[in-house]
N, C-alpha and C positions, 0 to 999 in steps of 0.2 A: 924625290923619285918614289919613295914608299907611298906617300899620299896619292900621287898620280896613279900608281898601280892599284891601290885600294879603290880609288874612285872608278877606274876603268872596270874593275871586277864587279863592283856594285851595279854599274850601269848595265853590264851584261846580264846580271841576275834580273834586274828590273825589266829589261827588254824581253827576257824569256817568260817572265810572269805575265806580262801584257799579251804576249803571243798566245799563251795557254788560254787566258780569259777570252781573247778574241776568237779562238777556235771553238770554244764552248758556245758562244753566241751565234756564230755563223751556222752551226749545225742544227740549231733549234728549228722546230717546225710546228705547224698547227694544222687544223682541219677546218674547212669552210662548210658549215652545215646549219640547219635549223635546230636549235635547242628548245627543250620543252620545260615549262615552269608552272608552278602552282602558286596562286596568290592568296594572301590573307591580310588581316589588318596590319601586320608588321612588315609587309612587303612581299618580295618574291623569294621563293625557295626552289632550287633545282629539283625537278621531279625524279623520284627514285624508280619509277617505272615508265615504260613507253606509253604514248597516248592511246594505243589500242587496248591496253590492259587496264587503264584507269577508268573507273565508273564514277564520275563526279556527282556530288549531291546537288540538289536544287540550291541555287545561290552561290555556287562555286565560281571562281575566277581562274582561268587557264591562260598561259602566255606562251608565245612562240617568238623566238628571236633568231635572226640570221646573222652570223658573224664568223670570224676566224678565231677559233679557240683551241688551246692545247688540251684542256681537260675540263671537268665540271667546275673546279675551283676557279679556273681562268675564264669561264664563259661569261659573255656580256648579258645583262638582264634586259628585259623589255623596258622601253623608256616611257611607258605610261603606267600610272598607278593602278593597282588591282582593286578598282572601286566598282563593286557589283551594282550598287544602287544607282550609280550614274550611268553605267553602260546599259543596263537593262531597264531604265526608267520608263521607256516607251513601250515595253513589252509586258503586258499584264499576265499574271499567272493563269494557267489553264489546266483543267482537270486531266489527269493522265499523262501530263508532260512535266518536264523540268526545264528551268532556264539556267544556262551556263554562259557567263560573260567571258569573252575572248579578247585578248590583246595580241595583235599580229604586227610585229615590228621587223621589217625587212633589213634593218641595219643601215650602215653608212656607206658612202661611196668607197671608202678605204677598204671595206670588206667585200665589195661587189666583184664578181667575175669581170674580166676584161671585156669592155664593150657594153656592159649593162649598167643601168641606173636603177637603184632600189626605189620602189614606191614608198610613199610616206607611211608612217605607222598609222594603224587604224584599230578601231574596236568594233565588236559586233556582239549581239545577244542571240545565242542559239537556243531555240525552243525545240526540244527533242524528246523522244520517249524516255521514260524513267530509267530504263535499263541500258540506255545508249552510252557509248564510250566517248572519251575526249576526241578520239580520231573521227568519230561520227559527227560530233558537234562541230569540229573544224570543217568537215566536208560539207555540212549544211549551209555554211556561210562563206566559204573561201575557195570554191572550185575555180579552175581545175587544180587538183593536187597531183603530184607526180611522185611515185615511189620507185626505189631501186629494187633489183632482184633480191636483195637481202633484207627487204622491208624497211630500208632507210627512207625517211621522208626527205625527198629531194627538192620539191618546189611547192609553194603555196600561192594560189592564184596565178600560177604560171611563172613565178619568180623563184630562182633564176631559170632562164630558158634552157640552159645546159648545165652539165656537171652534177656531181652527187657525192658530197663528202670528200672531195679531193684534198690531198695534202698540199699545203703551200708553205713557202718560206716565211719565217717571222724573225724579227730582230728582238729576240728575248731569250732568256736562259731557261725557260720552262721546258719540260719534256713533252713529247708529243703523246696524244691519247687517241681514242677512237670515237667517232661520232655515235650518238645514240640511234638505235633503230626504233621502228614503231613498236616493237614488242620486246625490247631488250633493255638492259640497265643503261644508265647514262655513261658517258666516257670517263675513263679512269686513267691515271698516269701509267705509262708503258712500263715503268720500273717502280716498284713500291718504295716509297720513301724518298724518291728523287724528284718528284714533281714539285714545282713552286707555286704557292698561292698568289704571290705578288707578281709573278710573270716577268721579273726583271733580274733576279739574282742568279749567280752561277750554280750549277748542279753540284752534287756531292762529288762526282767524278772529276769535275774541273777543279774543285778545291783540293782534292787529293793530289792532282797533278801540280798545282801551285805549291803545295807543301814539299813535294819531292824536288821541285826546281829550287826552292829556297834552301833546302838542306844541301843540295849539291853546290849551290853558290857559296854558302857559308864555309863549306869544306874547302873550296877552291881558294877563298880569301885567306883562310887560316894557313893553308899550305904555302901560299905565296909569302906570307909574313915570316914563316919559319925559314924559308930559303933565303930571304933577304937578311934575317937575323943572324 
């Protein structure tokens, strides 16, 4: 009887733990938006400024990727390598201008708004005035662009046709963040220290809840043993 009672109590504790973990996952969310990247020989790095503030040098590579992301650590990178020599091979240098290689990746069907199909990734070489911004480089090769009232980049070459940085449900433990605007910093975790870079683990709040449930369960088992003793 004592073994059966202890087993029952432990099963109750386990069920409560799983319930807490499930709640943390169900409440997670992300944002559907175009993220902005800067390329180099080592790969892609999330841009620390918006495209309207960046003044790229001649020979730079910039990337744009559409996806559902919780924050900058969770954001999906462009799926083409930042290879300036390849992208701009057919565009000769010209006095008074600069060349900026662009990688435009509209993402996967899983990240697309309902009813829309993402166009395939593509590259382009923008030849623009020397003082032009990344936003101007993009506009020169990928119109029409669509911006929101808060300067958020909503669409490139008309994709997506609707929506702008909307929040969507995600099956992950990462905290939600904010999409980057054309002249603002990249998205950051909504609560400092709680965002996950792996996008799959429980948040600190969930772990605290699990600990509390475990302590209560252990106390209940101990009390039951004392009564039967």
